C-alpha positions, -999 to +999 in steps of 0.1 A: +000+000+000+027+025+010+049+014-019+020+019-043+014+054-030+051+062-033+052+049-069+022+070-077+039+101-062+071+095-080+052+090-113+034+122-108+066+140-101+082+126-132+052+137-153+052+171-138+089+176-145+084+164-181+056+189-184+078+217-172+105+207-197+078+208-224+068+243-211+033+231-203+033+249-170-004+249-162-005+211-166+027+207-145+012+229-118-019+206-116+003+176-113+023+190-085-007+204-066-023+170-067+005+155-045+014+184-021-002+165+008+025+139+004+051+163+019+075+152-008+102+179-014+100+174-052+063+182-051+070+217-036+101+222-058+082+212-090+052+234-081+075+264-073+095+259-105+065+256-127+049+288-113+082+307-114+090+297-150+054+303-162+052+338-150+088+349-145+084+384-159+049+391-146+048+377-111+029+396-085+044+400-050+020+374-036+030+349-063+067+355-056+061+350-018+041+318-026+069+304-049+095+313-023+076+295+004+073+264-018+111+264-024+117+269+013+094+240+022+113+218-002+146+228+014+132+222+049+120+187+039+154+180+022+182+204+034+206+190+008+183+196-021+207+215-044+182+222-071+158+239-046+186+260-033+196+270-068+161+279-080+154+297-048+186+317-055+173+325-090+140+337-075+159+361-052+180+372-081+149+379-101+135+399-071+167+419-069+166+426-106+131+438-106+138+460-075+169+474-092+150+483-124+125+503-102+154+520-084+170+529-118+137+544-130+131+564-098+161+564-074+145+592-053+114+573-044+119+560-009+099+528-018+128+518-041+152+510-012+187+499-021+189+479+011+162+456-002+181+451-034+213+442-015+194+419+008+178+400-021+212+398-039+229+384-008+202+357-003+205+349-041+243+346-037+240+324-006+215+301-022+237+298-053+267+290-033+248+264-013+237+247-045+273+246-058+285+232-024+259+205-025+263+196-061+296+205-078+279+203-112+264+237-105+299+252-104+300+270-137+264+282-138+266+294-102+298+313-110+280+330-139+251+339-116+275+352-089+292+374-115+258+388-125+248+395-089+281+411-082+277+433-113+243+444-100+258+453-066+285+474-084+259+491-106+238+498-075+268+513-057+276+536-086+240+546-091+237+555-054+269+575-055+258+594-086+224+601-071+239+614-039+262+637-060+231+651-078+214+659-046+244+680-033 
């Protein structure tokens, strides 16, 4: 009985991952949602990844929080889950990028806080490094991500310095 349920869960996860690969995100979301009660880390990871990849450029704040919570649950259920650490890092990198774009558009708006950008980038970097430590196959891609995040930090520093000079 338990083995049958486990086989069913693993089959559903496999189908869901194949649907993500085929960019059939709504179908993948349905697959993963059907097994969330199993507390299987891959169910949370798959659901988060399908939602993230489906709406990457148009995610609302509540969707970003939900996706982040699913990645976090996957990591809590399986702390050495390199893929979940990596994708969580990409999510925080995405958040930082969106915040930085808003900051560049209106650096004098107090809602566009550079500290939030730096915090998101630091979390993204930490998660990327965790993924690489857990799975060395992530080495090159993580290095590329870290370079991109560092570049954003440098651009933020320069923009803040230029904006302060304009105010004086």
